N, C-alpha and C positions, 0 to 999 in steps of 0.2 A: 269751555275754558277760554279766557281772553287775557292776554298779557300786553300791556301798552307801555312802551318805554318813552321816556322824555329826558331832556336835560343835556343832550349832546350839543355840539357846536364847534366853533373855531377858537382855539386858544394858543397863546404863545408857549414855547418851551419853558418849563418851570412853573407853569400856571396850574390851576385847579378847575375841576368840574365835578358836579354831583349828578349822577344819573338816578332816575327813579323808574320803577316798574310797578304799575298798578295792576293788580291781579283780581280776577273775578271768575265765578263759575265753579269754584271748588273750595274746599276747606283749607284756606291758605295756611293756617297755623300748623297743619298736619304734614306739610310737605317741605322737603329740602328745596331750596331755591338757588339758582346759579346764574352767573353772568358769563357769557362767552363773547368772543370777538373774532372778526374775520377781516384781515387786511387784504388789499387787492392782490390777487395771484397766490394767496396763501390759504391753507386749510383753516377752518373754524377751530378755535382753541378755547379751552376752559380758562377763565380768568380767576374766578372766585366762586365759592360755594358756602352756603350757610345752612346749618341743620334746622330741623323743623321747630324745636323750641327756641332756636337762636343762640345756643350756647357754644356751638363748635363751628369754626370757620376753616376754610382751606384757601390758599392762594397759590397761583402759579409763581415760580421763582422770579419771573421777569417783573412782577408787580409787588412782590413781598416788601413790606415796609413803606410802600407809597400809596397803595389802594386799601380801602376798608369797606367791607361789605357789612350791611346791617339790615334789620327788618323791623317793621312796625306791624305786629299782627292785628292790632286794632284798626289799622288803616289798610290792611291787605296790600302792603307795599314793601318792596325790597329796594335798597339803595346801594349805590356804589360811589363812594367818595374817592376821587382820584386826585392825588397831589403830585407835585414834582413831575408833571407830565413831560414826556419825551416825544420826539417825532415818530419814533417806532411804536408809540401807542396809538397812532392813527389807524382807525379801523371802524367798521360798523359793529356796535355793541348790541348784543341780544340777551334778553331775559329768557330763562328756560325753566320749565317744570315738567318732568316726566313725559317727554314726548311732545310737548307743546312749546312753540317758540313765539316770541313777540315779533313785531315787524322790523325792529332794529332802530337804532339811533346813531347817526354819524358823529364820530369824534375826529377832529382834525387838529393836529398839533404842529404848528409852524416853528421852524428853527430860527 
């Protein structure tokens, strides 16, 4: 199993970023996929999750209405569209599937 995140970077408060996670080594369309994040000095937390067919989503209260998770089963990729970013969204964002983690991508939001 391999999960490779991309799309992180530095953005001003109120800006947007789209993260991507390219997956391989398993039947992508059959698995729930999740995005987590970990800010310095804090525990890793669940940000969003999408069901295997892609019809059901879950969001943490802190990102509800600002972030959108989606997936393209043809490309074995899960996305996280992040709008109206806030400084408190600064963290390393990780893609997750059933015990496997990506290497993470840094998102920094300046005030």
